[in-house]
C-alpha positions as CSV (number, residue, x, y, z in Angstrom):
1,X,65.8,-33.7,20.9
2,X,62.1,-33.5,19.8
3,X,60.4,-30.4,18.7
4,X,56.9,-29.9,20.1
5,X,54.4,-28.5,17.6
6,X,51.1,-26.8,18.5
7,X,48.2,-29.2,18.5
8,X,46.3,-27.5,15.6
9,X,49.2,-26.8,13.3
10,X,47.5,-28.2,10.2
11,X,44.3,-26.3,10.8
12,X,44.0,-22.7,9.7
13,X,42.5,-19.9,11.9
14,X,39.4,-19.8,9.7
15,X,38.9,-23.5,10.1
16,X,39.2,-23.3,13.8
17,X,36.7,-20.5,13.9
18,X,34.4,-22.5,11.7
19,X,34.7,-25.5,14.1
20,X,33.9,-23.3,17.1
21,X,30.9,-21.8,15.3
22,X,29.6,-25.2,14.1
23,X,30.0,-26.6,17.6
24,X,28.0,-23.8,19.2
25,X,25.2,-24.1,16.6
26,X,24.9,-27.8,17.0
27,X,25.0,-27.6,20.8
28,X,21.9,-25.4,20.7
29,X,20.0,-28.2,18.9
30,X,19.9,-26.6,15.5
31,X,21.0,-28.5,12.4
32,X,23.4,-27.1,9.9
33,X,22.5,-27.3,6.3
34,X,25.7,-27.2,4.2
35,X,25.7,-25.3,0.9
36,X,28.1,-25.6,-2.0
37,X,30.7,-22.8,-1.9
38,X,30.3,-20.0,-4.4
39,X,26.9,-21.0,-5.5
40,X,24.5,-18.0,-4.9
41,X,21.7,-19.5,-7.2
42,X,20.9,-22.2,-4.6
43,X,19.5,-19.6,-2.3
44,X,17.9,-17.3,-4.8
45,X,15.3,-15.7,-2.4
46,X,18.0,-14.8,0.1
47,X,20.3,-13.4,-2.6
48,X,17.5,-11.3,-4.0
49,X,16.6,-9.9,-0.5
50,X,20.3,-9.0,0.1
51,X,20.5,-7.4,-3.3
52,X,17.4,-5.3,-2.6
53,X,18.8,-4.2,0.8
54,X,22.1,-3.2,-0.8
55,X,20.7,-1.4,-3.8
56,X,17.7,0.3,-2.2
57,X,19.2,1.2,1.1
58,X,22.8,0.5,2.1
59,X,24.4,2.0,-1.0
60,X,22.8,5.3,-0.1
61,X,24.4,5.6,3.4
62,X,27.8,5.8,4.9
63,X,27.4,3.6,7.9
64,X,29.5,4.8,10.8
65,X,28.7,2.4,13.7
66,X,26.9,-0.9,14.4
67,X,24.0,1.0,16.0
68,X,23.6,3.1,12.9
69,X,23.6,0.0,10.7
70,X,21.0,-1.7,13.0
71,X,18.7,1.4,12.8
72,X,19.0,1.6,9.0
73,X,18.3,-2.1,8.6
74,X,15.3,-1.9,11.1
75,X,13.7,1.0,9.2
76,X,14.3,-0.6,5.8
77,X,12.9,-3.9,7.0
78,X,9.7,-2.2,8.2
79,X,9.4,-0.5,4.8
80,X,10.1,-3.8,3.0
81,X,7.5,-5.8,4.9
82,X,4.7,-3.2,5.4
83,X,4.9,-0.7,2.7
84,X,6.9,-1.7,-0.3
85,X,4.9,-3.4,-3.1
86,X,6.1,-6.9,-4.1
87,X,5.3,-8.1,-7.6
88,X,5.0,-11.7,-6.6
89,X,2.2,-10.7,-4.2
90,X,0.2,-8.7,-6.8
91,X,1.9,-5.5,-5.7
92,X,0.9,-5.9,-2.1
93,X,3.4,-5.8,0.8
94,X,3.9,-9.0,2.8
95,X,2.1,-7.6,5.8
96,X,-1.1,-6.9,3.8
97,X,-3.5,-9.8,3.7
98,X,-5.9,-8.7,1.0
99,X,-6.2,-6.0,-1.6
100,X,-7.8,-2.8,-0.4
101,X,-11.2,-1.8,-1.7
102,X,-11.2,-0.2,-5.1
103,X,-12.0,3.5,-5.6
104,X,-12.4,5.3,-8.9
105,X,-11.4,8.7,-7.6
106,X,-9.1,9.6,-4.7
107,X,-9.2,13.1,-3.2
108,X,-5.9,14.7,-2.4
109,X,-6.9,14.9,1.3
110,X,-7.3,11.1,1.3
111,X,-3.7,10.5,0.4
112,X,-1.3,9.9,3.3
113,X,2.4,10.4,2.9
114,X,5.0,8.8,5.1
115,X,8.8,8.6,4.8
116,X,11.6,6.8,6.5
117,X,15.3,7.3,6.8
118,X,15.2,11.0,6.1
119,X,13.0,10.7,3.0
120,X,14.9,8.0,1.2
121,X,12.0,5.6,1.6
122,X,8.7,7.2,0.6
123,X,5.2,5.6,0.9
124,X,1.8,6.9,-0.2
125,X,-1.5,5.3,0.7
126,X,-5.2,6.1,0.9
127,X,-6.5,7.0,4.4
128,X,-9.3,4.4,4.0
129,X,-6.7,1.7,3.3
130,X,-4.8,2.4,6.5
131,X,-6.9,1.2,9.5
132,X,-4.2,2.2,12.1
133,X,-4.5,5.9,11.4
134,X,-7.4,8.2,12.0
135,X,-8.4,11.3,10.0
136,X,-6.8,13.5,12.6
137,X,-3.4,11.7,12.9
138,X,-1.3,12.2,9.8
139,X,1.8,10.8,11.5
140,X,3.9,7.9,10.4
141,X,1.9,5.0,9.0
142,X,3.5,2.4,11.2
143,X,5.3,3.0,14.4
144,X,7.1,0.5,16.5
């Protein structure tokens, strides 16, 4: 009497899922670039972005659903790319092409305040530096 064994007895569930995932990615025409396991320094820019997302945003919320997580990530991404200063870009956000014109004095009425995620993310800018907003519309700096 011979005992039949399942065809993938030597492959773990995680390996089977990995094979399915790899097959789908490769069938779409994309190439998979393998990385050494447990080596976060090889992707330093990605690791730094994830660290910023966790520390500046996700650690401050109790996420209750996937839709909530998507909304929080969307708002934080807009803040990160359009409003948050980046030291590597001379304290300009990635969406800003050039430094705004200098001004020695700024009147209080020329400062525009906007906030995201209930005030967690705050942003101040000069009215002249924000071409998308007129003097009569003190609403959010960027809306999508």
